[in-house]
mmCIF file as gemmi writes it, N, C-alpha and C atoms, coordinates in Angstrom:
data_model
loop_
_atom_site.group_PDB
_atom_site.id
_atom_site.type_symbol
_atom_site.label_atom_id
_atom_site.label_alt_id
_atom_site.label_comp_id
_atom_site.label_asym_id
_atom_site.label_entity_id
_atom_site.label_seq_id
_atom_site.pdbx_PDB_ins_code
_atom_site.Cartn_x
_atom_site.Cartn_y
_atom_site.Cartn_z
_atom_site.occupancy
_atom_site.B_iso_or_equiv
_atom_site.pdbx_formal_charge
_atom_site.auth_seq_id
_atom_site.auth_asym_id
_atom_site.pdbx_PDB_model_num
ATOM 1 N N . MET Axp A 1 ? 7.85 -5.847 30.486 1 0 ? 1 A 1
ATOM 2 C CA . MET Axp A 1 ? 7.844 -5.064 29.293 1 0 ? 1 A 1
ATOM 3 C C . MET Axp A 1 ? 9.338 -4.551 28.947 1 0 ? 1 A 1
ATOM 4 N N . LYS Axp A 2 ? 10.099 -4.157 29.958 1 0 ? 2 A 1
ATOM 5 C CA . LYS Axp A 2 ? 11.455 -3.688 29.832 1 0 ? 2 A 1
ATOM 6 C C . LYS Axp A 2 ? 12.311 -4.642 29.252 1 0 ? 2 A 1
ATOM 7 N N . ASP Axp A 3 ? 12.032 -5.908 29.458 1 0 ? 3 A 1
ATOM 8 C CA . ASP Axp A 3 ? 12.913 -6.963 28.796 1 0 ? 3 A 1
ATOM 9 C C . ASP Axp A 3 ? 12.7 -7.048 27.309 1 0 ? 3 A 1
ATOM 10 N N . GLU Axp A 4 ? 11.452 -6.779 26.785 1 0 ? 4 A 1
ATOM 11 C CA . GLU Axp A 4 ? 11.226 -6.964 25.458 1 0 ? 4 A 1
ATOM 12 C C . GLU Axp A 4 ? 11.683 -5.729 24.594 1 0 ? 4 A 1
ATOM 13 N N . TYR Axp A 5 ? 11.49 -4.546 25.237 1 0 ? 5 A 1
ATOM 14 C CA . TYR Axp A 5 ? 11.827 -3.376 24.4 1 0 ? 5 A 1
ATOM 15 C C . TYR Axp A 5 ? 12.811 -2.405 25.331 1 0 ? 5 A 1
ATOM 16 N N . PRO Axp A 6 ? 14.092 -2.509 24.865 1 0 ? 6 A 1
ATOM 17 C CA . PRO Axp A 6 ? 15.222 -1.832 25.553 1 0 ? 6 A 1
ATOM 18 C C . PRO Axp A 6 ? 14.933 -0.211 25.504 1 0 ? 6 A 1
ATOM 19 N N . ILE Axp A 7 ? 15.42 0.445 26.391 1 0 ? 7 A 1
ATOM 20 C CA . ILE Axp A 7 ? 15.184 1.857 26.282 1 0 ? 7 A 1
ATOM 21 C C . ILE Axp A 7 ? 15.985 2.541 25.227 1 0 ? 7 A 1
ATOM 22 N N . CYS Axp A 8 ? 15.437 3.374 24.387 1 0 ? 8 A 1
ATOM 23 C CA . CYS Axp A 8 ? 16.037 4.053 23.396 1 0 ? 8 A 1
ATOM 24 C C . CYS Axp A 8 ? 16.911 5.177 23.802 1 0 ? 8 A 1
ATOM 25 N N . THR Axp A 9 ? 18.129 5.226 23.438 1 0 ? 9 A 1
ATOM 26 C CA . THR Axp A 9 ? 19.007 6.153 23.847 1 0 ? 9 A 1
ATOM 27 C C . THR Axp A 9 ? 19.336 6.951 22.562 1 0 ? 9 A 1
ATOM 28 N N . PRO Axp A 10 ? 19.1 8.338 22.526 1 0 ? 10 A 1
ATOM 29 C CA . PRO Axp A 10 ? 19.305 9.232 21.425 1 0 ? 10 A 1
ATOM 30 C C . PRO Axp A 10 ? 20.929 9.027 21.031 1 0 ? 10 A 1
ATOM 31 N N . GLY Axp A 11 ? 21.083 8.862 19.698 1 0 ? 11 A 1
ATOM 32 C CA . GLY Axp A 11 ? 22.392 8.845 19.166 1 0 ? 11 A 1
ATOM 33 C C . GLY Axp A 11 ? 23.033 7.419 19.221 1 0 ? 11 A 1
ATOM 34 N N . ALA Axp A 12 ? 22.376 6.51 19.863 1 0 ? 12 A 1
ATOM 35 C CA . ALA Axp A 12 ? 22.963 5.189 20 1 0 ? 12 A 1
ATOM 36 C C . ALA Axp A 12 ? 22.758 4.439 18.683 1 0 ? 12 A 1
ATOM 37 N N . PRO Axp A 13 ? 23.75 3.673 18.182 1 0 ? 13 A 1
ATOM 38 C CA . PRO Axp A 13 ? 23.527 2.961 16.931 1 0 ? 13 A 1
ATOM 39 C C . PRO Axp A 13 ? 22.431 1.905 17.056 1 0 ? 13 A 1
ATOM 40 N N . VAL Axp A 14 ? 21.784 1.783 15.915 1 0 ? 14 A 1
ATOM 41 C CA . VAL Axp A 14 ? 20.659 0.798 15.838 1 0 ? 14 A 1
ATOM 42 C C . VAL Axp A 14 ? 21.131 -0.24 14.841 1 0 ? 14 A 1
ATOM 43 N N . SER Axp A 15 ? 20.827 -1.59 15.155 1 0 ? 15 A 1
ATOM 44 C CA . SER Axp A 15 ? 21.113 -2.537 14.258 1 0 ? 15 A 1
ATOM 45 C C . SER Axp A 15 ? 19.774 -2.89 13.54 1 0 ? 15 A 1
ATOM 46 N N . ILE Axp A 16 ? 19.766 -2.801 12.203 1 0 ? 16 A 1
ATOM 47 C CA . ILE Axp A 16 ? 18.603 -3.109 11.372 1 0 ? 16 A 1
ATOM 48 C C . ILE Axp A 16 ? 19.083 -4.19 10.424 1 0 ? 16 A 1
ATOM 49 N N . PRO Axp A 17 ? 18.268 -5.296 10.446 1 0 ? 17 A 1
ATOM 50 C CA . PRO Axp A 17 ? 18.734 -6.36 9.477 1 0 ? 17 A 1
ATOM 51 C C . PRO Axp A 17 ? 18.236 -5.896 8.091 1 0 ? 17 A 1
ATOM 52 N N . LEU Axp A 18 ? 19.212 -6.297 7.251 1 0 ? 18 A 1
ATOM 53 C CA . LEU Axp A 18 ? 19.054 -5.883 5.736 1 0 ? 18 A 1
ATOM 54 C C . LEU Axp A 18 ? 18.458 -7.079 5.039 1 0 ? 18 A 1
ATOM 55 N N . MET Axp A 19 ? 17.452 -6.681 4.315 1 0 ? 19 A 1
ATOM 56 C CA . MET Axp A 19 ? 16.676 -7.761 3.482 1 0 ? 19 A 1
ATOM 57 C C . MET Axp A 19 ? 16.723 -7.428 2.14 1 0 ? 19 A 1
ATOM 58 N N . THR Axp A 20 ? 16.816 -8.42 1.185 1 0 ? 20 A 1
ATOM 59 C CA . THR Axp A 20 ? 16.767 -8.051 -0.318 1 0 ? 20 A 1
ATOM 60 C C . THR Axp A 20 ? 15.308 -7.795 -0.554 1 0 ? 20 A 1
ATOM 61 N N . ASP Axp A 21 ? 14.954 -7.312 -1.817 1 0 ? 21 A 1
ATOM 62 C CA . ASP Axp A 21 ? 13.693 -7.094 -2.252 1 0 ? 21 A 1
ATOM 63 C C . ASP Axp A 21 ? 12.918 -8.488 -2.354 1 0 ? 21 A 1
ATOM 64 N N . GLU Axp A 22 ? 13.691 -9.491 -2.772 1 0 ? 22 A 1
ATOM 65 C CA . GLU Axp A 22 ? 12.898 -10.803 -2.9 1 0 ? 22 A 1
ATOM 66 C C . GLU Axp A 22 ? 12.697 -11.257 -1.495 1 0 ? 22 A 1
ATOM 67 N N . GLU Axp A 23 ? 13.454 -11.198 -0.436 1 0 ? 23 A 1
ATOM 68 C CA . GLU Axp A 23 ? 13.046 -11.552 0.82 1 0 ? 23 A 1
ATOM 69 C C . GLU Axp A 23 ? 11.8 -10.857 1.449 1 0 ? 23 A 1
ATOM 70 N N . ILE Axp A 24 ? 11.774 -9.606 1.138 1 0 ? 24 A 1
ATOM 71 C CA . ILE Axp A 24 ? 10.653 -8.803 1.524 1 0 ? 24 A 1
ATOM 72 C C . ILE Axp A 24 ? 9.388 -9.086 0.714 1 0 ? 24 A 1
ATOM 73 N N . ARG Axp A 25 ? 9.514 -9.436 -0.511 1 0 ? 25 A 1
ATOM 74 C CA . ARG Axp A 25 ? 8.241 -9.833 -1.302 1 0 ? 25 A 1
ATOM 75 C C . ARG Axp A 25 ? 7.885 -11.293 -0.755 1 0 ? 25 A 1
ATOM 76 N N . ASP Axp A 26 ? 8.856 -12.175 -0.61 1 0 ? 26 A 1
ATOM 77 C CA . ASP Axp A 26 ? 8.513 -13.52 0.009 1 0 ? 26 A 1
ATOM 78 C C . ASP Axp A 26 ? 7.652 -13.411 1.305 1 0 ? 26 A 1
ATOM 79 N N . GLY Axp A 27 ? 8.146 -12.464 2.148 1 0 ? 27 A 1
ATOM 80 C CA . GLY Axp A 27 ? 7.484 -12.331 3.481 1 0 ? 27 A 1
ATOM 81 C C . GLY Axp A 27 ? 6.062 -11.754 3.223 1 0 ? 27 A 1
ATOM 82 N N . PHE Axp A 28 ? 5.823 -10.907 2.294 1 0 ? 28 A 1
ATOM 83 C CA . PHE Axp A 28 ? 4.431 -10.438 1.986 1 0 ? 28 A 1
ATOM 84 C C . PHE Axp A 28 ? 3.619 -11.491 1.473 1 0 ? 28 A 1
ATOM 85 N N . VAL Axp A 29 ? 4.082 -12.238 0.52 1 0 ? 29 A 1
ATOM 86 C CA . VAL Axp A 29 ? 3.36 -13.471 0.005 1 0 ? 29 A 1
ATOM 87 C C . VAL Axp A 29 ? 3.01 -14.462 1.003 1 0 ? 29 A 1
ATOM 88 N N . ALA Axp A 30 ? 3.989 -14.749 1.927 1 0 ? 30 A 1
ATOM 89 C CA . ALA Axp A 30 ? 3.716 -15.752 3.035 1 0 ? 30 A 1
ATOM 90 C C . ALA Axp A 30 ? 2.569 -15.267 3.96 1 0 ? 30 A 1
ATOM 91 N N . ALA Axp A 31 ? 2.545 -13.806 4.115 1 0 ? 31 A 1
ATOM 92 C CA . ALA Axp A 31 ? 1.486 -13.276 4.932 1 0 ? 31 A 1
ATOM 93 C C . ALA Axp A 31 ? 0.107 -13.196 4.297 1 0 ? 31 A 1
ATOM 94 N N . GLY Axp A 32 ? 0.158 -13.559 2.988 1 0 ? 32 A 1
ATOM 95 C CA . GLY Axp A 32 ? -1.168 -13.456 2.222 1 0 ? 32 A 1
ATOM 96 C C . GLY Axp A 32 ? -1.453 -12.196 1.45 1 0 ? 32 A 1
ATOM 97 N N . ALA Axp A 33 ? -0.281 -11.281 1.468 1 0 ? 33 A 1
ATOM 98 C CA . ALA Axp A 33 ? -0.588 -9.967 0.93 1 0 ? 33 A 1
ATOM 99 C C . ALA Axp A 33 ? -0.5 -10.05 -0.667 1 0 ? 33 A 1
ATOM 100 N N . VAL Axp A 34 ? -1.226 -9.256 -1.362 1 0 ? 34 A 1
ATOM 101 C CA . VAL Axp A 34 ? -1.143 -9.261 -2.817 1 0 ? 34 A 1
ATOM 102 C C . VAL Axp A 34 ? -0.108 -8.21 -3.122 1 0 ? 34 A 1
ATOM 103 N N . VAL Axp A 35 ? 0.994 -8.753 -3.875 1 0 ? 35 A 1
ATOM 104 C CA . VAL Axp A 35 ? 2.099 -7.996 -4.405 1 0 ? 35 A 1
ATOM 105 C C . VAL Axp A 35 ? 1.922 -7.55 -5.879 1 0 ? 35 A 1
ATOM 106 N N . MET Axp A 36 ? 1.759 -6.284 -6.043 1 0 ? 36 A 1
ATOM 107 C CA . MET Axp A 36 ? 1.581 -5.652 -7.351 1 0 ? 36 A 1
ATOM 108 C C . MET Axp A 36 ? 2.824 -5.239 -7.943 1 0 ? 36 A 1
ATOM 109 N N . LYS Axp A 37 ? 3.23 -5.586 -9.09 1 0 ? 37 A 1
ATOM 110 C CA . LYS Axp A 37 ? 4.361 -5.138 -9.827 1 0 ? 37 A 1
ATOM 111 C C . LYS Axp A 37 ? 4.157 -3.89 -10.536 1 0 ? 37 A 1
ATOM 112 N N . GLY Axp A 38 ? 3.11 -3.432 -10.889 1 0 ? 38 A 1
ATOM 113 C CA . GLY Axp A 38 ? 2.822 -2.198 -11.548 1 0 ? 38 A 1
ATOM 114 C C . GLY Axp A 38 ? 1.593 -2.354 -12.503 1 0 ? 38 A 1
ATOM 115 N N . CYS Axp A 39 ? 1.281 -1.332 -13.19 1 0 ? 39 A 1
ATOM 116 C CA . CYS Axp A 39 ? 0.122 -1.345 -14.086 1 0 ? 39 A 1
ATOM 117 C C . CYS Axp A 39 ? 0.585 -2.095 -15.397 1 0 ? 39 A 1
ATOM 118 N N . GLU Axp A 40 ? -0.64 -2.503 -16.027 1 0 ? 40 A 1
ATOM 119 C CA . GLU Axp A 40 ? -0.503 -3.203 -17.237 1 0 ? 40 A 1
ATOM 120 C C . GLU Axp A 40 ? 0.192 -2.384 -18.421 1 0 ? 40 A 1
ATOM 121 N N . CYS Axp A 41 ? 0.023 -0.958 -18.323 1 0 ? 41 A 1
ATOM 122 C CA . CYS Axp A 41 ? 0.537 -0.031 -19.261 1 0 ? 41 A 1
ATOM 123 C C . CYS Axp A 41 ? 2.066 0.221 -19.056 1 0 ? 41 A 1
ATOM 124 N N . GLY Axp A 42 ? 2.563 -0.341 -17.957 1 0 ? 42 A 1
ATOM 125 C CA . GLY Axp A 42 ? 4.015 -0.123 -17.656 1 0 ? 42 A 1
ATOM 126 C C . GLY Axp A 42 ? 4.261 0.993 -16.628 1 0 ? 42 A 1
ATOM 127 N N . GLY Axp A 43 ? 3.183 1.719 -16.254 1 0 ? 43 A 1
ATOM 128 C CA . GLY Axp A 43 ? 3.364 2.736 -15.316 1 0 ? 43 A 1
ATOM 129 C C . GLY Axp A 43 ? 3.453 2.251 -13.778 1 0 ? 43 A 1
ATOM 130 N N . ARG Axp A 44 ? 3.607 3.034 -12.852 1 0 ? 44 A 1
ATOM 131 C CA . ARG Axp A 44 ? 3.646 2.772 -11.601 1 0 ? 44 A 1
ATOM 132 C C . ARG Axp A 44 ? 2.451 3.152 -10.881 1 0 ? 44 A 1
ATOM 133 N N . PHE Axp A 45 ? 2.098 2.512 -9.77 1 0 ? 45 A 1
ATOM 134 C CA . PHE Axp A 45 ? 0.983 2.859 -8.933 1 0 ? 45 A 1
ATOM 135 C C . PHE Axp A 45 ? 1.448 3.858 -7.766 1 0 ? 45 A 1
ATOM 136 N N . GLU Axp A 46 ? 0.563 4.755 -7.524 1 0 ? 46 A 1
ATOM 137 C CA . GLU Axp A 46 ? 0.801 5.658 -6.386 1 0 ? 46 A 1
ATOM 138 C C . GLU Axp A 46 ? -0.358 5.563 -5.485 1 0 ? 46 A 1
ATOM 139 N N . ARG Axp A 47 ? -0.154 5.715 -4.147 1 0 ? 47 A 1
ATOM 140 C CA . ARG Axp A 47 ? -1.153 5.851 -3.124 1 0 ? 47 A 1
ATOM 141 C C . ARG Axp A 47 ? -2.04 7.046 -3.24 1 0 ? 47 A 1
ATOM 142 N N . VAL Axp A 48 ? -3.337 6.914 -3.243 1 0 ? 48 A 1
ATOM 143 C CA . VAL Axp A 48 ? -4.119 8.118 -3.32 1 0 ? 48 A 1
ATOM 144 C C . VAL Axp A 48 ? -5.153 8.005 -2.312 1 0 ? 48 A 1
ATOM 145 N N . ASP Axp A 49 ? -5.807 9.144 -1.96 1 0 ? 49 A 1
ATOM 146 C CA . ASP Axp A 49 ? -7.008 9.123 -1.037 1 0 ? 49 A 1
ATOM 147 C C . ASP Axp A 49 ? -8.07 10.039 -1.561 1 0 ? 49 A 1
ATOM 148 N N . ASP Axp A 50 ? -8.35 10.064 -2.88 1 0 ? 50 A 1
ATOM 149 C CA . ASP Axp A 50 ? -9.252 10.843 -3.541 1 0 ? 50 A 1
ATOM 150 C C . ASP Axp A 50 ? -10.005 10.184 -4.542 1 0 ? 50 A 1
ATOM 151 N N . ILE Axp A 51 ? -10.177 8.895 -4.425 1 0 ? 51 A 1
ATOM 152 C CA . ILE Axp A 51 ? -10.83 8.121 -5.486 1 0 ? 51 A 1
ATOM 153 C C . ILE Axp A 51 ? -12.258 8.29 -5.33 1 0 ? 51 A 1
ATOM 154 N N . VAL Axp A 52 ? -13.125 8.495 -6.356 1 0 ? 52 A 1
ATOM 155 C CA . VAL Axp A 52 ? -14.532 8.715 -6.283 1 0 ? 52 A 1
ATOM 156 C C . VAL Axp A 52 ? -15.137 7.565 -7.09 1 0 ? 52 A 1
ATOM 157 N N . VAL Axp A 53 ? -16.161 6.926 -6.387 1 0 ? 53 A 1
ATOM 158 C CA . VAL Axp A 53 ? -16.956 5.848 -7.23 1 0 ? 53 A 1
ATOM 159 C C . VAL Axp A 53 ? -18.471 6.511 -7.278 1 0 ? 53 A 1
ATOM 160 N N . ASP Axp A 54 ? -18.821 6.37 -8.522 1 0 ? 54 A 1
ATOM 161 C CA . ASP Axp A 54 ? -20.083 6.99 -8.879 1 0 ? 54 A 1
ATOM 162 C C . ASP Axp A 54 ? -20.915 5.853 -9.535 1 0 ? 54 A 1
ATOM 163 N N . THR Axp A 55 ? -22.026 5.355 -8.873 1 0 ? 55 A 1
ATOM 164 C CA . THR Axp A 55 ? -22.74 4.214 -9.429 1 0 ? 55 A 1
ATOM 165 C C . THR Axp A 55 ? -24.133 4.357 -9.232 1 0 ? 55 A 1
ATOM 166 N N . VAL Axp A 56 ? -24.967 3.27 -9.622 1 0 ? 56 A 1
ATOM 167 C CA . VAL Axp A 56 ? -26.487 3.341 -9.491 1 0 ? 56 A 1
ATOM 168 C C . VAL Axp A 56 ? -26.725 2.115 -8.738 1 0 ? 56 A 1
ATOM 169 N N . VAL Axp A 57 ? -27.51 2.212 -7.609 1 0 ? 57 A 1
ATOM 170 C CA . VAL Axp A 57 ? -27.876 1.035 -6.932 1 0 ? 57 A 1
ATOM 171 C C . VAL Axp A 57 ? -29.527 1.169 -6.727 1 0 ? 57 A 1
ATOM 172 N N . ASP Axp A 58 ? -30.318 0.119 -7.057 1 0 ? 58 A 1
ATOM 173 C CA . ASP Axp A 58 ? -31.615 0.169 -7 1 0 ? 58 A 1
ATOM 174 C C . ASP Axp A 58 ? -32.25 1.317 -7.595 1 0 ? 58 A 1
ATOM 175 N N . GLY Axp A 59 ? -31.748 1.938 -8.662 1 0 ? 59 A 1
ATOM 176 C CA . GLY Axp A 59 ? -32.302 3.093 -9.35 1 0 ? 59 A 1
ATOM 177 C C . GLY Axp A 59 ? -31.864 4.458 -8.756 1 0 ? 59 A 1
ATOM 178 N N . GLU Axp A 60 ? -31.009 4.424 -7.598 1 0 ? 60 A 1
ATOM 179 C CA . GLU Axp A 60 ? -30.538 5.66 -6.941 1 0 ? 60 A 1
ATOM 180 C C . GLU Axp A 60 ? -29.083 5.859 -7.288 1 0 ? 60 A 1
ATOM 181 N N . ARG Axp A 61 ? -28.865 6.979 -7.605 1 0 ? 61 A 1
ATOM 182 C CA . ARG Axp A 61 ? -27.361 7.366 -7.817 1 0 ? 61 A 1
ATOM 183 C C . ARG Axp A 61 ? -26.604 7.471 -6.421 1 0 ? 61 A 1
ATOM 184 N N . VAL Axp A 62 ? -25.497 6.66 -6.312 1 0 ? 62 A 1
ATOM 185 C CA . VAL Axp A 62 ? -24.716 6.743 -5.121 1 0 ? 62 A 1
ATOM 186 C C . VAL Axp A 62 ? -23.266 7.162 -5.532 1 0 ? 62 A 1
ATOM 187 N N . VAL Axp A 63 ? -22.873 8.302 -4.808 1 0 ? 63 A 1
ATOM 188 C CA . VAL Axp A 63 ? -21.421 8.874 -5.019 1 0 ? 63 A 1
ATOM 189 C C . VAL Axp A 63 ? -20.692 8.69 -3.665 1 0 ? 63 A 1
ATOM 190 N N . VAL Axp A 64 ? -19.622 8.028 -3.792 1 0 ? 64 A 1
ATOM 191 C CA . VAL Axp A 64 ? -18.715 7.686 -2.562 1 0 ? 64 A 1
ATOM 192 C C . VAL Axp A 64 ? -17.402 8.469 -2.918 1 0 ? 64 A 1
ATOM 193 N N . ARG Axp A 65 ? -17.067 9.421 -1.98 1 0 ? 65 A 1
ATOM 194 C CA . ARG Axp A 65 ? -15.743 10.172 -2.193 1 0 ? 65 A 1
ATOM 195 C C . ARG Axp A 65 ? -14.785 9.84 -1.176 1 0 ? 65 A 1
ATOM 196 N N . HIS Axp A 66 ? -13.456 10.344 -1.464 1 0 ? 66 A 1
ATOM 197 C CA . HIS Axp A 66 ? -12.357 10.167 -0.613 1 0 ? 66 A 1
ATOM 198 C C . HIS Axp A 66 ? -12.077 8.697 -0.218 1 0 ? 66 A 1
ATOM 199 N N . LEU Axp A 67 ? -12.019 7.952 -1.173 1 0 ? 67 A 1
ATOM 200 C CA . LEU Axp A 67 ? -11.726 6.415 -0.921 1 0 ? 67 A 1
ATOM 201 C C . LEU Axp A 67 ? -10.211 6.475 -1.108 1 0 ? 67 A 1
ATOM 202 N N . HIS Axp A 68 ? -9.618 5.484 -0.359 1 0 ? 68 A 1
ATOM 203 C CA . HIS Axp A 68 ? -8.159 5.224 -0.448 1 0 ? 68 A 1
ATOM 204 C C . HIS Axp A 68 ? -7.87 4.07 -1.436 1 0 ? 68 A 1
ATOM 205 N N . GLY Axp A 69 ? -6.842 4.218 -2.152 1 0 ? 69 A 1
ATOM 206 C CA . GLY Axp A 69 ? -6.528 3.145 -3.142 1 0 ? 69 A 1
ATOM 207 C C . GLY Axp A 69 ? -5.204 3.474 -3.935 1 0 ? 69 A 1
ATOM 208 N N . LEU Axp A 70 ? -5.11 2.983 -5.114 1 0 ? 70 A 1
ATOM 209 C CA . LEU Axp A 70 ? -4.006 3.182 -5.885 1 0 ? 70 A 1
ATOM 210 C C . LEU Axp A 70 ? -4.422 3.7 -7.319 1 0 ? 70 A 1
ATOM 211 N N . ARG Axp A 71 ? -3.455 4.544 -7.821 1 0 ? 71 A 1
ATOM 212 C CA . ARG Axp A 71 ? -3.833 5.136 -9.177 1 0 ? 71 A 1
ATOM 213 C C . ARG Axp A 71 ? -2.483 5.087 -9.934 1 0 ? 71 A 1
ATOM 214 N N . CYS Axp A 72 ? -2.509 4.659 -11.285 1 0 ? 72 A 1
ATOM 215 C CA . CYS Axp A 72 ? -1.444 4.565 -12.116 1 0 ? 72 A 1
ATOM 216 C C . CYS Axp A 72 ? -1.093 6.029 -12.595 1 0 ? 72 A 1
ATOM 217 N N . ALA Axp A 73 ? 0.178 6.383 -12.439 1 0 ? 73 A 1
ATOM 218 C CA . ALA Axp A 73 ? 0.832 7.64 -12.71 1 0 ? 73 A 1
ATOM 219 C C . ALA Axp A 73 ? 0.655 7.838 -14.31 1 0 ? 73 A 1
ATOM 220 N N . ARG Axp A 74 ? 0.611 6.858 -15.042 1 0 ? 74 A 1
ATOM 221 C CA . ARG Axp A 74 ? 0.63 6.942 -16.424 1 0 ? 74 A 1
ATOM 222 C C . ARG Axp A 74 ? -0.678 7.046 -17.214 1 0 ? 74 A 1
ATOM 223 N N . CYS Axp A 75 ? -1.496 5.961 -16.842 1 0 ? 75 A 1
ATOM 224 C CA . CYS Axp A 75 ? -2.848 5.832 -17.533 1 0 ? 75 A 1
ATOM 225 C C . CYS Axp A 75 ? -4.006 6.217 -16.636 1 0 ? 75 A 1
ATOM 226 N N . GLY Axp A 76 ? -3.803 6.332 -15.384 1 0 ? 76 A 1
ATOM 227 C CA . GLY Axp A 76 ? -4.951 6.726 -14.553 1 0 ? 76 A 1
ATOM 228 C C . GLY Axp A 76 ? -5.758 5.706 -14.004 1 0 ? 76 A 1
ATOM 229 N N . MET Axp A 77 ? -5.418 4.367 -14.325 1 0 ? 77 A 1
ATOM 230 C CA . MET Axp A 77 ? -6.293 3.361 -13.781 1 0 ? 77 A 1
ATOM 231 C C . MET Axp A 77 ? -6.281 3.309 -12.245 1 0 ? 77 A 1
ATOM 232 N N . GLU Axp A 78 ? -7.466 3.031 -11.725 1 0 ? 78 A 1
ATOM 233 C CA . GLU Axp A 78 ? -7.577 3.078 -10.13 1 0 ? 78 A 1
ATOM 234 C C . GLU Axp A 78 ? -7.978 1.659 -9.64 1 0 ? 78 A 1
ATOM 235 N N . ALA Axp A 79 ? -7.512 1.476 -8.449 1 0 ? 79 A 1
ATOM 236 C CA . ALA Axp A 79 ? -7.904 0.188 -7.786 1 0 ? 79 A 1
ATOM 237 C C . ALA Axp A 79 ? -7.957 0.49 -6.263 1 0 ? 79 A 1
ATOM 238 N N . LEU Axp A 80 ? -9.017 -0.177 -5.582 1 0 ? 80 A 1
ATOM 239 C CA . LEU Axp A 80 ? -9.35 0.155 -4.316 1 0 ? 80 A 1
ATOM 240 C C . LEU Axp A 80 ? -8.661 -0.922 -3.39 1 0 ? 80 A 1
């Protein structure tokens, strides 16, 4: 394990490869991730953890709270 991960020395310079946005996006697409550009209204999505789903299943009301997802900062559209 020492060969794979060198010891971290505080203050030592770190080499981080720089990638363009296109290279990062291509990597996500290659991994099968869904890349969202933004909301249809032109707003941007923000990560939230307070989405509430209120539905009816077999005649019973079901409310699920504290779901994680995305919400448009402009129009309020939510996605799980």
